[in-house]
C-alpha positions as CSV (number, residue, x, y, z in Angstrom):
1,M,194.1,116.0,139.6
2,N,195.0,113.2,137.1
3,E,194.5,115.7,134.3
4,S,196.9,118.1,135.9
5,I,199.5,115.4,136.3
6,N,199.1,114.3,132.7
7,H,199.4,117.9,131.6
8,L,202.6,118.4,133.5
9,L,204.0,115.1,132.2
10,Y,203.2,116.2,128.6
11,K,204.8,119.5,129.2
12,E,208.0,117.8,130.5
13,L,208.1,115.4,127.6
14,Y,207.6,118.4,125.2
15,R,210.5,120.2,126.9
16,D,212.7,117.0,126.6
17,N,212.0,116.8,122.9
18,I,212.9,120.4,122.4
19,R,216.1,119.9,124.3
20,T,216.8,116.7,122.3
21,M,216.3,118.5,119.0
22,E,218.7,121.2,120.1
23,T,221.5,118.7,120.7
24,M,220.4,115.7,118.5
25,R,219.3,117.4,115.3
26,R,220.5,115.4,112.3
27,T,223.7,116.2,110.6
28,V,223.3,113.6,107.8
29,T,220.3,111.8,106.3
30,C,219.8,108.0,106.4
31,G,220.7,107.7,102.7
32,Q,223.8,109.9,102.7
33,L,226.7,108.0,104.3
34,R,229.4,106.2,102.2
35,Q,232.8,104.6,102.6
36,E,234.5,107.9,102.5
37,D,232.7,109.0,105.6
38,G,234.5,106.5,107.8
39,D,235.3,107.6,111.4
40,K,233.0,110.7,111.1
41,N,230.8,111.5,114.1
42,V,227.2,111.9,112.9
43,I,223.7,112.4,114.1
44,L,220.7,110.7,112.3
45,N,217.0,111.2,112.8
46,G,214.5,108.8,111.5
47,W,212.1,105.8,112.0
48,V,213.0,102.3,113.2
49,H,212.6,100.1,110.1
50,R,214.0,96.9,111.7
51,N,215.4,96.0,115.1
52,R,217.4,92.8,115.6
53,D,219.2,91.4,118.6
54,H,222.0,89.1,117.6
55,G,223.2,87.8,121.0
56,G,224.6,90.9,122.6
57,I,225.0,93.0,119.4
58,H,221.9,95.0,118.5
59,F,221.2,96.2,114.9
60,I,218.7,98.9,114.1
61,N,217.8,99.8,110.5
62,L,217.0,103.5,110.7
63,R,214.9,105.0,107.8
64,D,214.0,108.4,106.4
65,R,212.9,109.3,102.9
66,Y,216.5,109.4,101.7
67,G,217.3,105.8,102.6
68,I,218.3,103.3,105.3
69,T,221.3,103.3,107.6
70,Q,222.3,100.3,109.8
71,I,222.9,101.4,113.4
72,V,225.0,99.0,115.6
73,I,224.9,98.8,119.4
74,D,228.1,96.9,120.2
75,Q,228.7,94.4,123.0
76,D,230.8,96.9,124.9
77,A,228.0,99.6,124.8
78,S,226.7,100.9,128.1
79,D,223.8,99.1,129.8
80,E,221.7,102.3,129.4
81,L,222.2,102.3,125.6
82,K,221.4,98.6,125.4
83,A,218.3,99.2,127.4
84,I,217.1,101.9,125.0
85,A,217.9,99.7,122.0
86,E,215.7,97.0,123.5
87,Q,212.8,99.5,124.0
88,V,212.5,100.8,120.5
89,K,210.0,99.1,118.2
90,F,208.9,99.4,114.6
91,E,208.3,103.0,113.5
92,Y,209.5,104.6,116.8
93,C,211.0,108.0,115.8
94,I,214.5,108.3,117.2
95,A,217.7,110.3,117.1
96,V,221.0,108.5,117.0
97,E,224.5,109.9,117.6
98,G,227.5,107.7,116.6
99,T,230.6,107.0,114.6
100,V,230.7,105.8,111.0
101,R,232.4,102.4,110.7
102,I,233.3,100.8,107.4
103,R,232.0,97.3,107.2
104,P,234.3,94.4,106.4
105,E,234.1,93.4,102.7
106,S,232.3,90.2,103.5
107,M,229.6,92.0,105.5
108,R,228.7,94.8,103.0
109,N,225.1,94.9,101.7
110,S,225.0,95.6,98.0
111,D,221.2,96.1,98.2
112,M,221.6,99.2,100.3
113,D,223.1,102.5,99.1
114,T,224.6,102.8,102.5
115,G,225.7,99.1,102.6
116,E,229.4,99.9,102.8
117,I,229.1,101.4,106.3
118,E,227.3,101.2,109.6
119,V,227.0,103.7,112.5
120,V,228.2,102.6,115.9
121,A,225.7,104.2,118.3
122,A,227.0,106.2,121.3
123,K,223.6,107.8,122.2
124,I,220.0,107.1,121.3
125,E,217.0,109.3,122.1
126,I,213.4,108.3,121.6
127,L,211.6,111.2,120.0
128,S,208.2,109.6,119.9
129,N,206.6,106.1,120.3
130,C,204.5,104.2,117.8
131,L,201.4,102.1,118.4
132,T,201.2,98.5,117.1
133,L,201.3,98.8,113.3
134,P,198.2,97.8,111.2
135,F,200.5,96.6,108.5
136,M,204.3,96.4,108.0
137,I,206.0,99.3,106.3
138,D,208.3,98.0,103.5
139,E,209.2,98.6,99.9
140,E,205.5,98.1,99.0
141,S,202.7,97.3,101.3
142,D,200.7,94.1,100.8
143,A,197.8,95.4,102.9
144,K,194.4,95.8,101.4
145,E,193.8,99.2,99.7
146,E,191.1,100.3,102.2
147,L,193.5,99.7,105.1
148,R,196.3,101.5,103.3
149,L,194.1,104.5,102.7
150,A,192.8,104.6,106.3
151,Y,196.4,104.7,107.5
152,R,197.7,106.7,104.6
153,F,200.2,108.5,106.8
154,L,201.9,105.2,107.4
155,D,201.5,103.9,103.8
156,L,203.3,107.1,102.6
157,R,206.3,106.1,104.6
158,S,206.8,103.0,102.4
159,T,209.8,103.3,100.0
160,G,207.6,102.8,97.0
161,M,205.1,105.6,97.8
162,Q,208.0,107.9,98.8
163,K,209.7,107.3,95.4
164,R,206.5,107.9,93.5
165,I,205.7,111.1,95.4
166,K,209.3,112.2,94.7
167,L,208.9,111.4,91.0
168,R,205.7,113.5,91.0
169,H,207.7,116.5,92.4
170,D,210.6,116.0,89.9
171,F,208.1,115.6,87.0
172,T,206.2,118.7,87.9
173,F,209.3,120.7,88.5
174,A,210.7,119.8,85.1
175,V,207.4,120.8,83.5
176,R,207.5,124.2,85.1
177,E,211.2,124.5,84.2
178,F,210.6,123.8,80.5
179,L,207.5,126.0,80.1
180,S,208.9,128.9,82.0
181,D,212.1,128.7,79.9
182,N,209.9,128.8,76.8
183,G,208.0,132.0,77.6
184,F,204.9,130.5,79.4
185,L,203.4,132.2,82.4
186,E,201.9,130.2,85.2
187,I,198.5,131.8,86.0
188,E,196.0,130.6,88.5
189,T,192.3,130.5,87.5
190,P,189.4,130.4,90.0
191,T,188.4,127.4,92.0
192,L,184.8,128.7,92.5
193,I,183.2,129.2,89.1
194,K,179.9,129.3,87.3
195,S,178.4,125.8,86.6
196,T,178.7,125.0,82.9
197,P,178.1,121.6,81.2
198,E,181.4,120.1,80.2
199,G,180.6,116.4,80.0
200,A,180.6,115.3,83.6
201,R,178.6,116.4,86.6
202,D,179.8,119.5,88.4
203,F,180.6,119.5,92.1
204,L,178.4,122.3,93.4
205,V,179.2,124.7,96.3
206,P,176.3,126.6,97.9
207,S,176.8,130.3,98.5
208,R,176.0,131.5,102.0
209,I,176.1,135.2,100.9
210,Q,173.9,134.6,97.8
211,P,171.1,132.3,99.1
212,G,169.9,129.8,96.5
213,K,172.9,130.2,94.2
214,F,175.8,127.9,93.7
215,Y,179.4,127.9,92.6
216,A,180.9,124.9,90.8
217,L,184.3,123.4,91.2
218,P,186.1,123.5,87.8
219,Q,186.1,120.3,85.7
220,S,189.0,122.1,83.9
221,P,190.1,125.7,83.5
222,Q,188.9,125.6,79.8
223,L,186.9,128.8,79.6
224,F,189.2,130.9,81.7
225,K,192.4,129.9,79.8
226,Q,190.6,130.9,76.6
227,I,189.7,134.2,78.2
228,L,193.4,134.6,79.1
229,M,194.2,134.3,75.4
230,V,191.8,137.2,74.7
231,S,193.5,139.1,77.5
232,G,196.8,138.9,75.7
233,F,198.7,136.3,77.7
234,D,199.7,134.3,74.7
235,K,201.5,131.5,76.6
236,Y,199.7,130.2,79.7
237,F,200.1,127.1,81.8
238,Q,198.9,125.9,85.2
239,I,199.3,122.7,87.2
240,A,195.6,122.7,87.6
241,R,193.4,120.9,90.1
242,C,190.2,119.7,88.4
243,Y,187.0,118.1,89.8
244,R,184.4,115.8,88.2
245,D,181.5,114.2,90.0
246,E,181.8,110.8,88.3
247,D,182.4,107.3,89.3
248,A,186.1,106.6,90.2
249,R,188.1,103.9,88.5
250,G,191.8,102.9,88.3
251,D,192.9,105.8,86.1
252,R,190.4,108.3,87.3
253,Q,189.5,110.2,90.5
254,L,186.9,112.8,91.6
255,E,189.8,115.3,91.9
256,F,192.8,115.1,89.6
257,T,195.6,117.3,88.3
258,Q,196.4,118.3,84.8
259,I,199.1,120.3,83.1
260,D,196.9,122.9,81.5
261,M,198.4,124.8,78.6
262,E,197.1,127.4,76.0
263,M,198.8,129.4,73.3
264,S,197.8,132.2,70.9
265,F,198.6,132.5,67.2
266,V,199.3,128.8,66.8
267,N,198.2,125.8,64.7
268,R,198.1,122.1,65.6
269,D,201.8,121.6,64.7
270,D,202.8,124.4,67.0
271,V,201.0,122.7,69.9
272,F,202.5,119.4,69.0
273,A,206.0,120.8,68.9
274,V,205.7,122.4,72.4
275,T,204.2,119.3,73.9
276,E,206.9,117.0,72.4
277,G,209.6,119.3,73.5
278,M,208.2,119.5,77.0
279,F,207.9,115.7,77.4
280,G,211.4,115.2,75.9
281,H,212.8,117.5,78.6
282,V,210.7,116.1,81.4
283,F,211.4,112.4,80.7
284,S,215.1,113.2,80.4
285,K,215.3,115.2,83.6
286,A,212.8,113.2,85.8
287,V,212.9,109.7,84.4
288,G,216.3,109.5,82.7
289,I,214.8,108.4,79.4
290,T,215.3,109.9,75.9
291,L,212.2,110.2,73.8
292,P,212.0,110.6,70.1
293,E,212.0,114.2,68.9
294,N,208.6,113.7,67.3
295,F,205.8,111.4,68.1
296,R,204.0,109.2,65.6
297,R,200.7,110.6,64.2
298,I,197.7,108.4,63.4
299,S,194.2,109.4,62.2
300,Y,191.2,108.4,64.3
301,D,189.9,106.2,61.5
302,D,193.2,104.5,61.0
303,A,193.6,103.9,64.8
304,M,190.2,102.3,65.0
305,N,190.6,100.2,61.9
306,T,194.1,99.0,62.8
307,Y,194.0,98.8,66.6
308,G,190.3,98.9,67.5
309,S,190.9,101.8,69.8
310,D,191.5,105.6,69.7
311,K,194.1,105.1,72.4
312,P,196.2,102.2,70.9
313,D,199.0,100.5,72.7
314,L,201.9,100.5,70.2
315,R,204.3,98.4,72.4
316,F,203.2,95.3,70.4
317,D,202.4,94.7,66.8
318,I,199.1,92.9,66.4
319,P,197.2,94.9,63.8
320,M,193.6,94.3,62.7
321,T,192.8,94.0,59.1
322,S,189.7,93.9,56.9
323,F,188.3,90.4,56.3
324,D,185.3,91.6,54.2
325,D,186.5,90.2,50.8
326,F,187.1,86.7,52.3
327,A,183.7,86.8,54.1
328,E,182.0,87.9,50.9
329,K,183.2,84.9,48.8
330,S,182.8,82.4,51.6
331,S,179.7,80.3,52.4
332,F,179.6,81.6,56.0
333,N,176.1,83.1,56.1
334,A,176.6,84.8,59.5
335,F,179.4,87.0,58.0
336,K,177.6,87.5,54.7
337,G,174.5,88.7,56.6
338,V,176.5,91.3,58.5
339,L,177.9,92.7,55.2
340,E,174.5,92.9,53.6
341,N,173.3,95.0,56.5
342,G,176.1,97.5,56.1
343,G,178.5,96.0,58.7
344,C,182.0,94.8,58.4
345,V,184.3,91.9,59.3
346,K,187.7,92.3,60.8
347,A,190.4,89.9,61.8
348,L,193.7,89.7,63.6
349,V,196.5,87.1,64.0
350,A,197.2,85.9,67.6
351,P,200.9,84.8,67.2
352,G,201.6,81.3,68.4
353,C,198.1,80.9,69.9
354,A,197.0,77.9,67.9
355,K,197.8,76.0,71.1
356,Y,195.1,77.9,73.0
357,S,192.5,75.7,74.6
358,R,188.8,76.2,74.0
359,K,188.7,77.8,77.6
360,L,191.3,80.4,76.7
361,I,189.5,81.2,73.4
362,T,186.2,81.6,75.3
363,E,188.0,84.2,77.6
364,L,189.0,86.1,74.5
365,E,185.4,85.9,73.3
366,D,184.1,87.2,76.6
367,A,186.4,90.3,76.2
368,A,184.8,90.9,72.8
369,K,181.3,90.6,74.1
370,I,181.9,93.3,76.7
371,Y,181.8,95.7,73.7
372,K,178.6,94.1,72.3
373,A,180.1,91.6,69.8
374,K,177.7,88.7,69.3
375,G,180.6,86.3,69.1
376,L,184.3,85.7,68.2
377,A,185.0,83.5,65.3
378,W,188.3,81.7,65.1
379,M,190.5,79.2,63.2
380,K,194.0,77.8,63.8
381,V,196.7,77.9,61.2
382,S,198.3,74.5,60.5
383,E,200.5,73.0,57.8
384,N,197.5,71.3,56.2
385,G,195.1,74.3,56.3
386,F,192.9,75.9,58.8
387,E,191.6,73.8,61.7
388,G,188.8,74.2,64.3
389,G,186.2,77.0,64.7
390,V,185.0,78.3,61.3
391,S,187.8,76.8,59.3
392,K,185.6,74.8,57.0
393,F,184.2,78.0,55.5
394,F,187.6,79.4,54.6
395,N,190.0,76.5,53.7
396,D,189.4,77.1,50.0
397,S,191.1,80.5,50.4
398,Y,193.8,79.2,52.8
399,Q,196.9,80.5,51.1
400,E,195.3,83.8,50.1
401,I,194.2,84.5,53.7
402,V,197.6,83.4,55.2
403,D,199.4,85.8,52.8
404,H,196.9,88.6,53.5
405,M,197.1,88.2,57.3
406,K,200.8,87.5,57.3
407,A,200.0,84.5,59.4
408,S,202.2,81.5,60.2
409,V,201.7,77.9,61.2
410,G,200.9,77.8,64.9
411,D,199.0,81.2,64.8
412,L,195.3,81.7,65.7
413,I,193.1,83.9,63.5
414,L,190.3,85.7,65.3
415,M,187.4,87.5,63.6
416,V,184.4,89.7,64.6
417,A,181.5,90.7,62.3
418,D,179.2,93.5,63.3
419,S,178.7,97.3,62.8
420,W,181.9,99.1,62.2
421,L,182.1,100.6,65.7
422,V,181.2,97.4,67.5
423,T,183.6,95.4,65.4
424,C,186.5,97.8,66.0
425,N,185.9,98.1,69.7
426,S,185.3,94.4,70.3
427,L,188.3,93.1,68.3
428,G,190.4,95.9,69.8
429,A,189.5,94.6,73.3
430,V,190.7,91.1,72.2
431,R,193.9,92.7,70.9
432,S,194.5,94.4,74.3
433,K,193.9,91.2,76.2
434,L,196.3,89.3,73.9
435,G,199.0,92.0,74.6
436,K,198.6,91.4,78.3
437,D,198.3,87.6,78.2
438,L,201.3,87.2,75.9
439,G,203.5,89.4,78.0
440,L,204.0,92.0,75.3
441,L,203.4,95.1,77.6
442,D,207.0,96.1,78.5
443,P,206.5,98.6,81.4
444,N,209.9,100.2,80.7
445,R,209.0,101.1,77.1
446,F,207.1,104.3,76.4
447,E,205.3,104.6,73.0
448,F,203.7,107.9,72.4
449,C,201.4,108.7,69.5
450,W,199.1,111.5,68.4
451,I,195.6,110.6,67.4
452,I,194.3,113.3,65.0
453,D,191.2,114.0,62.8
454,F,188.6,113.0,65.3
455,P,184.9,113.4,64.5
456,L,183.8,116.8,66.0
457,F,180.3,115.4,66.8
458,E,178.9,112.1,67.9
459,Y,175.2,111.1,67.9
460,D,173.6,110.5,71.3
461,E,171.1,107.7,70.7
462,E,169.4,108.1,74.1
463,G,169.0,111.9,73.8
464,E,168.4,111.7,70.0
465,R,170.7,114.6,69.3
466,W,174.2,115.5,68.3
467,A,176.8,116.0,71.0
468,A,180.3,117.3,71.0
469,A,182.8,114.4,70.9
470,H,185.3,116.3,73.0
471,H,183.9,119.7,74.0
472,M,182.0,122.5,72.4
473,F,184.9,124.9,72.0
474,S,186.9,122.9,69.4
475,M,187.3,124.3,65.9
476,P,186.0,122.3,62.9
477,Q,188.6,121.6,60.3
478,A,188.5,124.3,57.6
479,Q,187.0,122.2,54.8
480,Y,183.8,121.6,56.9
481,L,183.1,125.2,57.9
482,D,180.6,125.9,55.2
483,T,178.6,122.6,55.4
484,M,178.8,121.3,58.9
485,E,175.1,121.6,59.6
486,E,174.2,119.4,56.6
487,N,175.9,116.3,58.0
488,P,177.4,116.8,61.5
489,G,178.6,113.1,61.6
490,E,181.0,113.7,58.7
491,V,182.7,116.8,60.3
492,K,186.3,116.3,61.5
493,G,187.5,118.6,64.3
494,D,190.9,120.3,64.7
495,L,191.3,118.3,67.9
496,Y,193.8,115.7,69.0
497,D,194.7,113.3,71.8
498,L,198.2,112.2,73.0
499,V,198.3,108.5,73.8
500,L,200.9,106.6,75.8
501,N,200.9,102.8,76.1
502,G,197.2,102.4,75.6
503,Y,196.1,105.4,77.7
504,E,194.9,108.8,76.7
505,V,197.3,111.1,78.6
506,A,196.4,114.4,77.0
507,S,193.6,116.0,75.0
508,G,193.4,119.3,73.2
509,S,192.3,121.3,70.2
510,I,192.5,124.5,68.2
511,R,189.8,126.5,69.8
512,I,186.9,128.5,68.3
513,H,187.6,132.2,68.6
514,D,184.8,133.5,66.3
515,P,181.6,133.9,68.3
516,E,179.5,133.2,65.1
517,I,181.1,129.8,64.6
518,Q,180.7,129.1,68.3
519,K,176.9,129.9,68.0
520,R,176.6,127.4,65.1
521,I,178.3,124.7,67.2
522,F,175.9,125.4,70.1
523,K,172.9,125.1,67.8
524,I,174.0,121.8,66.3
525,V,174.3,120.3,69.8
526,G,170.9,121.6,70.8
527,F,171.7,124.8,72.7
528,S,169.3,127.6,72.0
529,E,170.8,131.1,71.6
530,E,169.3,132.1,75.0
531,E,170.6,129.0,76.8
532,A,174.1,129.5,75.2
533,E,174.1,133.1,76.4
534,E,173.0,132.1,79.9
535,R,175.7,129.4,80.2
536,F,178.6,130.8,78.3
537,G,177.7,134.5,77.8
538,F,180.9,135.7,79.5
539,L,183.0,133.7,77.1
540,L,181.1,134.8,74.0
541,N,181.3,138.4,75.2
542,A,185.0,138.1,75.5
543,F,185.2,136.7,71.9
544,R,183.6,139.9,70.7
545,Y,186.6,142.0,71.7
546,G,189.4,140.9,69.4
547,A,189.9,137.2,70.3
548,P,193.2,135.8,68.8
549,P,193.3,132.3,67.2
550,H,194.4,130.0,69.9
551,G,194.8,126.3,70.9
552,G,196.0,124.2,73.7
553,I,196.3,120.8,75.4
554,A,195.9,119.4,78.9
555,P,198.1,116.4,79.8
556,G,196.9,114.4,82.8
557,L,199.6,114.5,85.4
558,D,198.3,111.6,87.6
559,R,197.8,109.2,84.7
560,M,201.2,110.0,83.2
561,L,202.9,109.3,86.5
562,M,200.9,106.1,86.9
563,I,202.2,104.8,83.6
564,I,205.8,105.8,84.2
565,S,205.7,104.1,87.6
566,G,204.3,100.8,86.1
567,E,201.2,101.0,88.2
568,T,197.6,100.4,87.2
569,S,195.9,102.9,89.6
570,I,196.5,106.6,90.0
571,K,196.0,106.2,93.7
572,E,199.6,105.0,93.8
573,V,200.9,108.4,92.7
574,I,198.6,110.7,94.7
575,A,199.4,111.5,98.3
576,F,195.8,111.4,99.6
577,P,193.4,109.8,97.1
578,K,189.8,108.7,97.5
579,N,188.7,105.1,97.2
580,S,186.5,103.7,94.5
581,A,183.4,104.9,96.3
582,G,184.8,108.5,96.4
583,I,185.5,108.2,100.2
584,S,188.7,109.1,102.1
585,P,188.9,106.5,104.8
586,M,191.6,108.4,106.6
587,D,189.6,111.5,107.4
588,D,186.2,110.0,106.7
589,S,185.1,112.5,104.1
590,P,182.5,113.2,102.8
591,S,180.8,113.5,106.2
592,P,177.6,114.9,107.6
593,V,177.5,118.5,108.7
594,D,175.4,119.9,111.5
595,D,172.1,121.7,111.1
596,E,173.5,125.1,111.9
597,Q,175.9,124.9,108.9
598,L,173.0,123.8,106.7
599,K,170.9,126.7,108.0
600,D,173.6,129.2,107.2
601,L,173.6,127.9,103.7
602,H,169.8,128.0,103.4
603,L,169.8,124.2,102.7
604,A,167.4,121.5,103.7
605,L,168.2,117.8,103.1
606,D,165.9,115.4,101.3
607,L,167.7,112.1,101.9
608,P,166.6,108.8,100.5
609,P,165.1,106.4,103.1
610,V,167.6,104.2,104.8
611,K,167.3,100.5,103.6
612,E,166.5,98.1,106.4
613,Q,169.0,95.4,106.9
614,E,167.6,91.9,106.2
């Protein structure tokens, strides 16, 4: 009986809402009204952002994604209207009909786009109620991330999240606009593909129809976009969803989006020109910022030697420099021993940091040790020579070092001695920490650069073999084609990264289109001819049918938007992200499935034993 009554009440409420929306459908948004709209009769729909009773006059701030409008229930309003105003609570969804009134000069709110006006309510309808909120919805939520993700439908109502999702739309729209205007075709590639090794673990999808066989979700559309070039679609792009089964972090998720692009009959400069033109257009349209026509180019070796990173942050000028000559002629045996073993010594100047306490210097040393440095040597620049740290070993060369380092009194000189890679990475980490600690990272400044001339191969110490530094389909630079098997470590690839404010935001290369060169690459990285055919036979077969020279790039949409928004996590620019454990707290995925589903897929689970709680 109760169920029947509840059903009837629900049907009646549903009919009421339909009738309400027939008569109370919005005529303006909550961010639309201005002074010139005075005396207009309007209807607004939205959520109750604030509700204040000022002794007989009621104020409701009504919000939608366009803005906030102040609703006023005056003292002379009907008792029924006042009663409804008292009922509505935070995040009730309501409809309001009323007249636009221009606020007196002294009562205007310059912090609101609609602050010149208010709407005097004549009628209020409650469209739906809201439970007690788990956190307040405001410009930005101060709730913990896990709670925000569990109630993402509420978190997305915040002004900050709505702005960032709108920015995502504007950015993506401008990308499509530019590429379409420049002859690119947007072509979808499959979501269920063959499992191929591309650096990270694949997400596997079991096939019900083909028992024992699996699809993989694409880590990128790499192979298919190359096949599209063979197919004659010389300018391809896709706003592509990609999947990698790897640990999540601030700028990385299990699923992410990239602006995937490929072009035929191009060289590196052609790819750069299209990418620079695209971002120039996108930043102008979506962000309101004019970028330089061309981005700076830095070789991999120069980036590592100067900034200690292949993704340098160019918003601040703290370069690293060689300290080998001064170490060689000093009496500091720790440095001399490193040089004798084939290592190097590098130094940088921390401007104005001679005032740093030993505790702060230790924090810098800890940053270096993360990248395997054994220590961080230091000395302070004073008017009377170097002071503290290792100063006694270098005071004889004081003026020469100061001139070489372009140091000034009050600066701190920091040094690392180790193998070339450890030295670069470690001192580069110190440089990055100084940039942050000294407040040199202007979030409103965007410094792009291309990193070029990467090594094509890197040695995998654990596997005792050569591996592709980026992926196995990048073309070696022409001068290495005849000799790349002799010393793979010396080979430079025709590949490139685009870097923005210390983040790699795009990666690409000129691709291999000759199946014989591709076979040689496979052999260097340890793939037998049989294994290469098994894994990549469909690509190699396509290359045998008149493959054009081609190349491309894939900017990361999420990471780019994170940087533009001044955030440190891509979760802030994705509508429904996973947490750091790869879980969606809102819908509780991943979740178990029932035995019937597993039986349909011919799967049996072999789960690890559950740990007993102590």
